[in-house]
N, C-alpha and C positions, 0 to 999 in steps of 0.2 A: 376841106374838112380835116380837122386835126386828128391824128392817130391816138386812139385811147389805149394806153398800155396797162398791163396788169398791175404795175407798180402804182399808177395813178388811181386805179380802182381801189387798191389796198390802202393807199393814203386817205382817200375819201371815206372808206369804211372805218378806218381808225378814228377819224374825226367825228363821224356821225353815228357809228354803230348800226348803220342801215344795212339791209341785205345786199349781197354782192351784185346781183342783177340790177337792183334799184340804183346802186352807185354808178354802174356802167351806163344805164339809161340817162341818168342825170348829167354825166360827163359828156355823153353824146349830144344831148339837147343843148348843153352849154358850150359845145364846140371845144371841149378840152379846158375851159376856164374853170379852175378849181374853186375859186371863190363863188362864182355864179352857180356852179353845180351844188356846192354846199348850201347855198341859199335856197335853191330849188328843192333840195331834200328836206331842209328845215320846214318849209311850207308843207311838203307832202307828209312828213312825219307828224307834224302838228295836227294834221287832219285825222290821224288815228285816234286822237283823244276823244272825238265825238263817238266813234265806233266802240271805244272801250268803256265809255261812261256807264253803260247799262250792266257791266259785269260786277259781281259782288266783291267787295274789298273787306274781307274778314280777318286778314293777317295784317301785320303792321308793326309799328314801333312807338313806344312812349319815350318822351324826352322831357327834361326840365332845365330851367335856367333861372338863376337868382341874381339880382343886382340890388345889394343892400336889403331893403325891406319890401322890395317888389320881386315877385316871382311868377313864373308861368309853367304849367304842366300841360303838355300837348300830346295828342294821339293822332298819328297820320297812318292811314291804312293803305294796303295794297292787296293784290289777289293771292299771291303765294309767298311762302316762307323764304323762297329763294331770293326774292327781291329785298327782303329785310336785311340781307347781307351785302347789298349793292352799295358801293361807296358813294355814288351820286345820290341815291335815295337817302342814305344816312346823313349826307351833308345837308340836304334840303330839310330833313327833320330837325337837325341841330339848329339850323338857321331859323326855322319857324319858331322854336322855343325862345331863342335869343331876341328875335324881332318882337315877339309877343310881350316879353318882359320890358323891352326898351320903349315900345310905342303904345302899349296898353290898348290894343284894338277892341272895339265894342262887340264884334262878332266874327264868325268865320269869313264872311265877305270882306270885312275890313282887314282881317289878317292877310288874306290873299292879295289885297290891293297894295300892300306895303312894298316899297322898293327893294328889289333883290335880283341879282343876276348870277347865273351859274351854268356851266357847261355850254356857254354860247346862247343860253335862253334868258329872257328878261323882257321888259325891265321890272316886272313885279314877281312876287312869290307865286302867284297864280299862273303867270306865263311860264315860270320854271316848271311847275307841276305839269302843265299841258305838254311842254317840251319833253319832259322825262317820260311821259306816257308814250309818246311817239318813239323816243330813243330806246326805251327798255321793252316796250310792247305790252305793258300791263296797265290796267286802270289803277289810279291812286286817288285818295281823297283826304282832305283835311277834315277829320271827323269832329274833333272837339278840343277845347282848351279851357283851362281854369286860371284866372288871374288872381293873384294875391297882392293887395296894395293897401296895407294898414300900418298900424303902429307896432304890431308884433314882429318878432324875429321869425326867420324862415329856415327850414332845412328840408332836404329831400333825399329820397332813397330810390334807386332804380335797381330792380332785380332782373338782371339781364336787360333785354330791350322790351319785354312784354308786360312788365308790371312796374308802375311808377306811383310814388306817394310823395305828397308835399304836406308839411306840417307847420302850422302857425303856433308859436310858443313864446313863453317868457321864462328865462332861467338858464339852465345848463343845456348847451347844444348837444352834448354827448347823449344825455338822457332823451332829448327830443328826437335825435336820430335813431336811438334804440326803439322809440315808439313808432317811427316811420317804418323800420324793419319789421316790427311786430304787426303793423297794419298790413304790410305786404304779405305776411305769412298767414295771419288769422282772419283777414278781410272783414272787420267789423263794419256795420252799416251806419253807426252813429256814435257820438261821444258818450252819451248816457242813455239809460232806458227811456227817459222822458223825450229824447230826440229821435227815437225810432219812428219812421213814417207810419202813419195810421193804417195805410193800405197793407203794409207788411204784417202789422199786428192782427188785422182782420183775417188775412190769409192764414196765419198761424192758428188763430182762434177757430176758424172753420175746420181745419185739419184736426185740431184737438177735439172739437165737438164730435166729428165723425168717429174718431177713435173711441171716445168716451161712451158714445151711444152703443157701441158694440159690446161694452162690458156687462150690460144688463143690470147695473147697479142702480140704487135709488137716485132720484133726481137731485137730491141734496148732495150726495157723494159725487155724482157726475159733474155738477157745477164746480165743486172744489177741484176735481181732476182737471177740468178745462182751465180754470184759473191758474192752477199749479203749472200746467204745461206752458201757458202764455208767459208767466213770470220767469220760468226757466229759459225760455227762448230769448226774452229781453236781456237777461244776464249774459247769455251766450253771444249775442250780436252787438252789445254795447261795449265800446273800447275800454272804458274805465273799470268795468266789471270783469273783463277777461283776465284769466291767469297770464301773467307776463311770460313771454316765450323764453326769456333767458333765466327765469326763476319762477317756476309755477307755484311756489309757496306764497307768493304775493300777487295781488292784482296790479294792473297797470296804474291804477289810481294810487295805490300804496307806494309803488316804485317812484312815481312822480313826486309824491309828497316827501319821500325820503331824500330826493334829489333837489327839493325846493324849486320845482319846475311846474309850470302850468301849460297845458296844451289847450289852445283856444279852438282849433278846428283842424280837420285833415281832409284831403281829397285823395281817393284811390282810383287809379285808372288801370284796368286790365284789358289788354288788346282784344278787340273783337267782341267784348262783352255785350250781349244783347243783339248782336248781328246774326241773322240766320245764315249759316254757311250752306253753300251748295254742295251736295254730296254727289260726286261724279261716279257713275257706274262705268268703270273702265272697260269691262267686257262688252257692254252695249255700245260704247264709243268705238271700240276697235271693229266690232261687227258692222257698225254703220259706215265706217271708213272703207272696209273691204267691199261692202255692197255698192258704195258710191264708185269705187274704183272699177268694179266689174261693169257697172252701168255705163261708165265713161269709156270703158275699153270696148 
């Protein structure tokens, strides 16, 4: 039986990021064979992915990649903000955006099936995701991506790692990039009033109706109040009607016209948007741990 030294355990831990005791167990099982111990741990760590899969991933990173007139905007999620600063996680996110732009996958499944190796995991992007779940100890998920593949030019803007925008345009790239920055700041829902989704308009109309009903004014006036509120909302959420963030004396549409530039479409991703976050009750969690310790003691 080979002697398992502290330096061997430390070396295996550095390679796999696994807990110290797990490293020692793997080395013992492998009779000191470092390569075999690493393989044993990879299998064991990989199994953590199944246990982590049910945990909510509301944090994460948005990334983009453009190759000529093909571009991809991606959002990859994790459980805590801490992991969004992890080099391995960030490398996977960057690779996912590049692979999406290069190979134009049809959906998330096809994206995950693309060939990619990192940190000793592979041979696909999905295998790397599962491997990093085991290595880092947090659930991660490929949430969504948007492909752009047309005749228009592309530009993107990332506000930190949490907000990403890609814009299809014709004309001046500087003006189009300013629009991407504007979208990140003002978060319009559509290019024009005519493009605002019907369900959002109806939601706004119902709110306006409830407010107008409280006014006690005649039905004719109430009707005008409702319509006025809806029209105001449409202007506020449509990109071309919004006051331009760098010069609020002109609308985005007026700025683009002056720059002889046309914006065809945009996509805005905000990390975790629409995902219900789990709110932890820290005091209750500590109390539960104390109670469990007493019971076990």
